N, C-alpha and C positions, 0 to 999 in steps of 0.2 A: 673480579672474574665473572664473566657473563654465563648464564645458564645454557646448557645444551638444549637441543630440540626436545628431547624426551623429558628433561627436567622441567622445561616450560609446560609441556603437556600435563605432566603429573601434578605440578604445583598449581596451575591455573585452570586448564581446560577440563581436567578430570574431576575437579571439585565443583559439584553443583548440588542444589537442594532437591531437585526433582529426580525421583526414581520410579519409573512407570512399570507396572506389572506386565505390560505387553513387550517389554524389552528383555529378551532372553539373554543377550550378551551385548554390552555397549562398548564404551571406549576401552582400548587396550589390546585388541586383537586385530587380525588382518581384515576382518569385516564384522559388522554388527549382525546379530541375529534378532529378527523382529517378528512379532505375531500380529497379523491383521485379524480383528474380531470377525466372527461369522456375520454374514449379511451386509458387510461393509465393502465399499470400493475404496481403493487407495488413491488419494489425490497427491500429486507430486509437482512441486514448483522449484525453480532455482533462479537466484538473482546474484549478480556480482556488483560490488561497489569498489570503484577505483579512485584513489586520491587525485584530486584535480579535475575529475570528471563527474563523480557522483557526490563528492563532498569537498569543500574548499580545503586547501592546505592549512593546517593549524587547527582543524576541528578537534574538539576534545575527544579522547578515546572512548569515554563512556557513551557519548552520542553516536559514535561510529558503531560500537557494539550493539547499541539499541536499534539503530536504524537498519543495519544489515539483516537483523531478525525481523524487524517490523515490516519491511517491504515484502518479505515472504509470507508473513502472517496475513498481510493484506490480500495476497493472492488466494490464500485459503478462504478468507472471508468472502471474496467475490464468487467462489465456487460453492459456498455454503458448507465448507468442510471444517471439521473439528481438528485443529492442529495437534500433532502427537510427537513427532521425532524431527530432529534436525541434524544435518552434518555440516561441518565447517571446514573450508580450505582457506588458509590465511597466509599471505606473503608479507614478510616483515623485513625492512632494511637492516635491522639488527635486533638482537634479543634484549629489547628494552623492557625491563620488568615493570616500570611505572606505566608504560603504555599498555602492556598486556593485562596488568591488574585492572586498569580502568576499563579497557575493552571488555574483559570478561564480566566485570561488574555490571556494565550496561546490558550485555547480552543475557546474562543469567537472571537479572532482575525482571526483564520482560518475559523470559522463558518461564520463570516461576509463576508469573501472573496468568499465563495461559496454559500451564501444565505441560510444557514442552521439555523433552529430555534431549540433550546433545548426545548422540550415540556414536560419533566418530568423525574423522576428517583428516586433514593433513596440514602441516606447518612447514613452510619453506622460507628461504631467504630471497629477497627481491624487492621490487617496488611495492609500496603499501597498497594492498588490495585484500578484500575479504569476499568470499563466496559462500552463501548458505543454500543448502538444498533442504526444502521443507517437505514433510510427509504428513498427510492428514487423512481422516476418515469421513466418508459421507455414505449414508444409507444407499444401497444399490438402487440406481435409477433416479436418485433425488438430487444429484449434482446440478447446480445452476450453471447453464452454459450461456454463450453469447448469441446463439442462433435461434432463440425462441421468441424474439420480439414480433409483435403483430400490429397491423394498423389499428389505431384506436387506443393502444396501450398508453398509459401515462408514464412520463419519465420523471424519476425522482433522484435526488442526491442526498447523502447524509452530510452533516456538518456544514462547514463553510469552505469556500473556494478562493484560491489566489494568495493566501497568506504566505505559503512557502516561496512562491515566486517573488513576492515583494521582498521577503527576507533575503533571498539569494541575490537579488539585484542590489540591495543595499550593501551586503557583505562584499560582493565583488567590486563595488564602486567605493569601498572604504568609507561608507556613510554610517552614521549611528543607526542601530537596529534594536528595537525593543526586545526584551526577553521573551515576550509572548509570541512575537513573530518568529524569532530565532528558534523557539521551542517547536513551532509547527514545522520548520524545515528540518531540524536536526533530530527531533524525537517525536515523529508522528505516532498517532494512536491508531493502530489497526482496528477496524470495525468487525472484529471476529464474531462477537455475540450477535450483532445485528445481522451479519451475513448468514449465520446459522438459522436465525429466526425467519429468514426469507425463503427457506426451503418450502416449496409448495405454494408460494405466494408470488415471487418474482418470476417473470417469464424469461428474462435475460438479465445478466449483470456483468459488471467489470469494475476493477478498481481504477481510480483516477491517479495514474502515475506519470503519464506523459502529457497531461493536459486534457480537460474535459472534451473539447472538440475532437482531438485525436483519438481518445479512448472510446467515446460514444461512436465514433466512426467505425470502430471495429465491430460493434454490435450491429450497426446498420448494414455493413458489408456482409457479415455472417448471416444475418436474418433476411437479407434481400429487401430491405425497407428503407424509408427515409424518415426525416423528423423535422419538427419545427420547435425551436427553443425560444423562450421569452427572456430576453436578456435582463429586463427589469426584475425578473423573479429570482435571479441568481443569488444564492445566499452569501452575504459578505459579512465578515466579522467587524466589530468596532475597531479592532487594531488596524485592519486594512484601511477602513474609512478615515481613521485619524491621520494617516500619512499619504493617502492618495485621494486628492480632492476631486479630480475630474471623473465624473461618472463613466465616460467613455473608456478611460484608462482602467478604471476599476473592473469593467467588464472584460477588457483585454486580458488582465491578469487572471480573472476567474475562468475564462474560456481556454486560455492557452498555456498557463503555467503548469509545470509538472510538480511532482512531489507532494501533492495534497493527500493522497492515499485515503480519499473518501470513496464511498461506493456510489456508482451510478447504475441504476437498474430500472427495469420496465415492469409495469403491473397492469393487468387487464382491468377494465372498469368494474367487473363483478367481484374483484378481489380488493379493490381500493379501501372499502370500509374495514376489512380485516386488517389491512396494513396500518391504517390510521389509528385504529384502536390499539394495536400492538405497539406502535411507535410512540405512544404517549409516555412510555417508560424509558425511551432512549435518551440518555443524557446529551448525546451529540446533536439531536434534532433531525428534522427531515423536511425537505422542500420539494414541491412539485415544480419542475422547470420547463416542461414541454410535453409534446405528444408525438407518438409514432405515426407516420403517414405512409400511404401506399406509394406516393411519388418519391423516386430515388433522390438522394442528396440531403443536405442539411441546410435548413433555412433559419437564419437568426433574425428575430424581429423585436422591435421596441414595443412598448405598451400601446402606442398609437398606431401600430401596424406597419410602420416604416421599417425597411431593412437595415440591419446593422452589419457593417463591414469589419471582418476580422483581419488584423494585420499580420498575426502570427498563427501558426496552426499546431503547435505542440512540439515536443522534443523528439528528435530522431538522431541516433548516434551517427548515422552515415549521410545525413543531409549536407549539402554543400553550403 
């Protein structure tokens, strides 16, 4: 006999290790009651993940639970916000206990890592889909926005780019995919600590979810500036280099693949030394990949100065 909606909630979703002092009332009532600390602004983000669109059919439930929280944590990181609370709406084809157990294990293991409490949500029957809304705190006036880039700023990214795109391509084409590449696609590591440390240093930031060119483009549009990227400087992992031999294709993956969930941000010249000193302790690493220009548009150049042509421009749900 399958569990009812409320039995599922009580058995799996209401059981978590995190209990925050700023949660007055969490799961189990008509709404959560939450307390925002004095002097803080509330950052709110929401992301949906749909089977067959955001993750391939057959993805293990632990990875789905991990990723739906991770993509929201990544939004908090891009704003320099400290994550606090999450709500979850999940649609399930059936009350499959094995699936829900794995999903909540993935969700709560990452939530515990970043001190996030699940404070409410909804469970319905339907096609497999999960939606998380994340709430976080940032000191008043200190949130990192997209509209602060200025000509002369350096452009940096954390980690490596393109791994998730390679993994997705291999999975969709039923080709062997290494565990390391698959991990980058299915269980991304949100750069929350790095994002928080960029308060007062980064002039603009965004997380790389739809591809570097597409996401950097949002910064350029919001700031009214352009940029030049050096494709030879793009950070590539050894795992990507092992399976993609052509440098031109390596750059295509790094520039246009989604699901990296690294941070792309801009820093003025007089703050670069602060950044580099601080980033020495970042396990994910840091790479300068270009410069903000006054001329509108994005220019991609090789080391010898020749232009590089991008064949794809990033993920868009409604692109033809």
